[in-house]
Phi, psi and omega in degrees: 000135182285130180287154178303326182295317180293320179298318179294328180295327180274350183300314178301321178296316179298317179296322179297317179295319179296320180291316184294321186252022184299322181292325178289326177292321176296318178297318177300317179297312186286320187275334186245301187293314179296320179298314179302317182299311181289329175300318182286323187271338183255335185074010179245156173283162178301320181294323176294322178294320178297318180298317179297322178296315180298318180302324184265353184236356182243160178262121180302141179083000179240098183305319182297323179294321179292318178297319179297321179295317176300313181299320179297315181295315183290333181277323190241347183247288178224156181268130169228140184277058166284170180295332176079171186288326184287307176290336176300328178293327176294314177300315179304314183295319179298315180297315181293324183291320186261348179045062185290146175266334177229121180240136175244120177252126179254103182102086180272334183055253182259004176097003183299304182292331177300316179293319179300318180291312186300320184290343181259358184283150175287164179299135179089358180284163184230131179241120176251119182242138187243131177223128183281324182279118186295321181292319176295323179297321178296318178293317180300317181296320177297318180295315181296318178292325177298328179284347176106011181259129183263184183295334181292330182261317182236116179246126182261129176244127180263124180154174178285142181302325181293340176268327184282317185304312181295345183252009180300317182289314185287315186275327187241358178071025181273124178262330182205144176252126181278327180219131173243126175248120182254122175209042179249213180296128184296329179293344180269351185303306183291312178303321180289325176296315179296325179291320176299319177297312184296328181273000178071029182275346181254132175243170180305126181095350175299143183242135173246123179243121185239129182269160174059038181280346177256326175215123357297341175107149176221068188297321180294322177298313180293321180298318179293316182299325181283327192257341188285339179081008182261349189227151162264124188250136174224135178255122174265109182275138182200174175271159179298144182303135176057030179221163177236138172085000178251116184282138179215184179189165177240138178260129176248118181247126173254122185283127180257336175079007177204169180289128179240160178289137179244000000 
């Protein structure tokens, strides 16, 4: 049995750890424990619960209203790792700055970032969004259609990115992608980037924007982007979506198509 003296000796260390990692503990509570509780008590998935909230709190046909409803739910009800409003502004600016005609989104989840991209696109632009989870894809499509975007502007493909990318040209007639937004499994960032290169989907000036490269992190992706000589790299530093005190960032890669000085 541990004596009271020894227990008291460890108390300052315990308090220090709790203070240092308090934001991560809050994230663990909101993202895992709360989700488990509602999964058991409602019989619905987290994404289905979010969809129901949006249906009752947003105005159909108004993208901003749908995004606001998502932000409210993720901030005050349950946590979902959407890009969120702060990093969403970075995404908005990138889309507006480059005015892409063809956008490839890898990982739509519930459609939040899809709507952010779609509302900033120029007339005649095309957004292809890929989601591996079929149930999440169904929810995303409902959300995107609720926002007022049809198949001509936003096309959803269900499947793994490694299967969809090689067939972009044959199945969808895509010759080049102007903007790629990555927000799917972080371990897929680098393989998918290399696959896009191999399939000739990136042209000079194409931009790849990748979320969560600092937390949870995509170190191999960043290492490659810095060392391969094919990209100009910029890191947009920000906090983790719907959280405080957890540092994160987005990587913006501009494809140069040749070896450049680093």
